N, C-alpha and C positions, 0 to 999 in steps of 0.2 A: 504494499500498499503506499503511497505520496500523499503528501499535505499538500497538494498542487491542483490549483483550478484546470489544468490540462488534465491532469486523473480524473476526477471528479466527470469532467465532460467527457473522457474518452469512456467510462465505465457507463453513463448515461446513454452513449451512442449505442453500446452494446447491448443496451437494455431491451430485452422483448417485449417491455412492458410499456414504453415510455411515453407509447399514442394516449395512455389512458389518461395524463395527466391535463392533457389539452379538453377535457371530457366531464371537466370541475371547476365550479366557480372558487376562487382563490379571495379571501377577505384582502383590502387594499392598507397599504400604510404609509406613511408619507416618508417613512427612513426603509420602505421594500426594494425590489429588485430593480431592474432597466422597464419591468414590466407595471411597479407601482405595486406589485404582490409584498404579502408579508411571508414571512417563514411560518410555515404552518406546520409544527407538529402535536397537535392537539386531539389527533383524530381519535385517541383513547380515551376523548372525553364527548366532541361530540363531532361527526365525521362531514366533511364538505358538503355540497350541495350537489350532484350531479347535473350538468346542464339539461340533463332529458324531461327533469322534474317540473318544472315549469309546462312544456306542455300536456305532458300529463295530468295534472292539476287543471289545467283548461278543459283538456277532453272530458271529465268527470262534469267540470261545472255544465260544459255544453250539455253532456247528456240529463243532466239534470235539470236546467233549462228546455231544455226540447223534449223529453221522455217524462221527466216527472216519474211516477210510479213505473211507467212500465220501464224505465232504466232496469230494473231490477232483472227483467229478461230481455232487452233489446238494447242495452247501451252496449257501446262499443267492446266494454268489459264488462259483460252481465255481472251486477251487483249481488246476485242472488248465490253465484260461486265465487265470489271475490277471493274468499280466505283459499281457496284451492289452488289458486294462482302460484303460491309462495313454495306449496308441497315441494314440487321438484327441487328447483335450487336449492334453497334450505335443506335437502337432505343431502344434497351435493357436499354441502359445506358443513355440516356438522357429522356426515358421514352416518346415514339410517335410511331406514326404507322410508317411503313417502308417506305411508300411513301411520308412521310413529311420530309426524312434525304436526306444528299447526302455527296459526300467529293469530292472539286476540288480548283483548286488556292490556296491562302494563306489567313490568320484571315482578314486583313485590304481589303485586295483587295476582299472579301468577303463582308465585311462590307460595302464598296463603293457599292457594286452591289444590296445589297438587302436596300440602301437606296434610291436609283433611282428607288424601287417599292415600298417604305413605305415613304418616306418623300416625298412628295409633297408640301412644304409651299406657303400659297396665304397670302395677307393682311389680313385675318383672324384669319387662325390658322398655325402658322410657330415657334413658341417657341419649343425647345428640351430640356428636364430635363435630368441631369447625375450628376453624382457625383463629387464632389470637388476632384480634388488629382484621376483622373482615370487614367487609363496606357495613357502614351502618344499618345501614336495612335490612340485611340478613338477619344483624345480632337483633334489629327490634323484630324482626318477625319470629324470630325463634323465641325471644323472650315472652312476647306475647302470646304464642301459641301454649307454650310451658302452660302459662297462667291460667288458658281457657282449657286447658287437660284439669286443670285444677291443683298443677305441680309448681314448685321453687324452682325457677329460672336457675338459681346458685346449684341446685341438685341435679338439675336436667344437662345444662350444658358444659362441655370438658371444652377446654380451650386448649389447642395444642399449640404454644409459641416459639418462638426462637430462644436457643440457648443463649446463656450469660456474655456478652459480647458479642452476639450475631443479630445480624438482621433479617436474614431467612431461616424458615423452616425446615428441619432435617426430615427426608421425608420418612426414614426410620422411627423418627419422633411419633411420625403419623399413626406408623405400624403398630408401634409399642403402646401406644395408646388405645390401639382399636383391639391389640390383646390383652391389656392389661382391662377392659371395660367389655369383655364380651361376652358376660352373662347376663349383661345389662342393658347392651346397647341397641338403640333402636333404628338408629340412623346415623351417618355419617353426611355431613352437608357441609362442602367448600367450594372457595374459588376457584374455578378452573384457572385462573391466574389471577393472583392478589392484586388487590387495585393501586396498593402502595406501594409495594415492592418490584412488581412485575416479576414475580416469580410463576412459572408454569408448573403446576401438579402429575404428577405422574397419575392420570386419572385411569387408566388401565388397569395400576398394579393395586392402587387405592381402592377401587371398584373390587377386586377378585378378592383383597384380605376380608375388606366388608362384608363381601357376599360366605366368605368363612365362616362366618360368626355367626351368620345368619340373619345381618340387618342389611336394610335399606343403603345404597347410594347415590344420592344426588350432588348436582351440582349448579352453580351459578354462574354461566358463561359472560357474562357482561362483559368480560375483556377477553375472552378467549375466540367468541365467535368472528367470523370474518377474518382472523388473525392468526391464530394457531390451529396446526391439524388435528381435526378432529376424526374419531371412529366411535361415536358414541354406540353404536347399534355392537360392533364387534365386542368392543369392550364390556357389554352388558351392563352399562351404567341404566337404572331404573329411571331417572327421572333427569332434567336438567333445564332452566331457564334462564331467558337472556333479554337485552333489550336492543332493539337495533337502530338506534341512532348513535353510536360509536363507530367501529368498523365498518358496518353496515349501511352507512352515509342514510339511514331511513329519518334522518329529519329531528329537530328536537321534541321531546317526546313521542316518538313514533312508535306504531304499536309493538307491542313483546311476542315473543317466541317460545314454544313448548316443544319439548321431546321428551316423548314418553315409552318405552320399552313395549316393543310389541304383543311380549306378553301380556301387560297390563292393559295397552293399547286397544286390544282385542278384545278384553274380556267386558262385556256389557254389565257384568254384576259386580264391576269393583266400583266401590263408595265414591259417590265425587257429588260436588252440588252442581244439578241438574237445571237448564235452562230450554229457551225453543230453539238456538240455533244448536245446543248440541244434541238434539234429539236427532234420532236416525228419518233423514230425508224423504223415507218410505212412507211414513204413518206422520210426518211434523204436520200437514193440512190437514189432518183430521180432526185437528182441534181436541183430542180426546184427552182423558186421565190416564195418567199411567206415562213416567218418561220411560224411553227405551233411548237408552246411548248409541251412539254411531259407534261403528267398531271399529275405529281409529281414534287416532289424539286429539280430533275435532271433536269427540265425544265428552270432551273438558269444556267447550267453547258453551255459553250461557246467552248471549248476544246476539245482535244482528251485526254484523261486520262493519266495521267502522271506517268506510271507504276511504274518506278526507286523510285519517289517520294512515292509512296504508299503504295510499299510493307512492308517495316518496320511495318508499322501500321498492314497493313493485317496479319503479325506473331506474332504482339503483340495483338491483338482483340481476340483471343482464349483463351488467359488467362483470360482474363475477364468474356466471358463466362462461362470457366470453374469454375470458383471464384466465380461468380454472386456477383453484387455491394450491396446487403444487406451484405452478409460475409465483401466483401470489406469495408463498412462503417461500421460495427459493431466494426472490430477491430481497422479501423483508429479512433473510438470513444475511446477507451481504449490505443490506442499508446497514441494520444495526452493528453488526460487524465492525462496519468501516465508522461509523460514529465512535463508538467504544474507542477505537483504536487514535481516533485524532485527540477526542476527550483526555488521553492519556498523553498526549503531547504538550497539554496545557501547563504552565507553570507560573502563573499569576495570582490561581482563584483556588480555593481548597476546598474540596468534595469529595466522597467516595461512590463509585458506582454500586448499589447494595442490591441492583440485578443480578442473578447469577450469571457467570461469564459465561456458564457452559450453552450453545445454542438450542440444545433441545431440553434446557429449562427455563426457556423465555420467549417471549413473543415480539412484538416491536418495539416495545417499550423500555426505557434505561429509566431508572429512579436514581436521580444525583442527591447525596445526602449531605446537606450544608451541616455541620454542629454549629456555626454563625453564619450570620449575614442572610441566610437563604432567601427572605424578604426581598432585601435589598437587591440581591444577586438576582432576583426576578423582575425586580422593578425596574432593572436595567434591562433586562431582555426586551420588555414589553416597550420599552422606549427605542431601542432598534431595531423596531420590526419583526420580533420573535415573539410567536404565540406559543405559548406552553402553560401549563399551570403546576400552581405551587397545594401542595398538602401538607398540613402538619402530622409530625412536628419535623420543618426542616427538608422537604424534600419536594425539589422540582422535578416534576414529570413529563419525559422527553418521548416521544413517539413518532419516529417517521412512518407514515402508512403506505406501502407498497404500490398502490393502486395510484397515488397521484405524486407522492413526493421523491424527488431526486437526490443524485448523488451531489448535484450542485445546490443544492437546499442545504445538506448535512454540511459540505465544506462551506459553505456560506455561514452558517450556525457558528462554526469553528475558528471562522478569521474575526466573527464580530468578539466571541469570548476571548480571544487572545488581547485585544486590549483592553479585558477589566482586570481594574487592581484590587 
């Protein structure tokens, strides 16, 4: 590797995904590049807008205006089947069968709904293992679920935390916790990638260990979907939830996603909260009592598809199909390795990359830990036209998204940081 603009531009010329950059809108900044674009490394928080989104939204507005109720059957993209348009592309992204995936609601709503199906604590099995420092929404969901079932969260939740002096969790400690609590364990619920450190967990090994002791394995994939390689079906993960506004570029607050392994997705008798949209289409319009669940992940849907909360994601997913997750991951590994190498050449600012160095243990994000001056450095980055985010305590998260970020973006980021004191 070389810390020169020529090297970065040569890498961009060799990049098979280089054309995708022009298919996204970048925010502008007075200190941006020759095109006035900011350096945007915040796709782990909110992905950029694909240029096809505006036309896609206009199409739905047109169909609503001109067809009204008839849009459910005669819109260009009939609304009655709208949720089904996502099954094929998402099944490729998360590695599952089309019957195992659907879109609905938002991440934490979906987590609560699936916990009602997969977390049935009793006096024998009631504990849940999660990572310490999980995203607060996951913590709150489990706390309140424990209370809902009449348990004390302090007795229910077993947190696996980094060892003293370390920032990431050793997976052998996750395995040890599973073994230690094997007789009382009901569920393991981890973030596929930890939002703060960027650590990618070995979901296959954790799922296998969880199943060996008779518990369920679920994952919050908010930071993994569209970012890291996933094979949820083959790994036999029981369930997973995610949002679609980060790496999937579905827009702020966009619809959430759900995966449920086929052994449960096709089980109409598995307990869940029912609703009209989750009822079997063959009987839905009979308007009769008696919920009959769809024999797929859609059986957990409750309400009518939210067209305008899904349309941007629908416009984004063809880009993933065209690029392919293998090529996206390959570029991501190179981009993140280049970023890591350049950061190690810096001399004037003091920080630690706390994201694992091994490529298979991380996604696109590198978390830079500043023992001091973190907020000050983040403000300097903002003023210099760099869009990244800051998370307490002391971490600046930097995430070059391979669909739209370039090697030149990474080099420009490094060049700016060279002048920080």
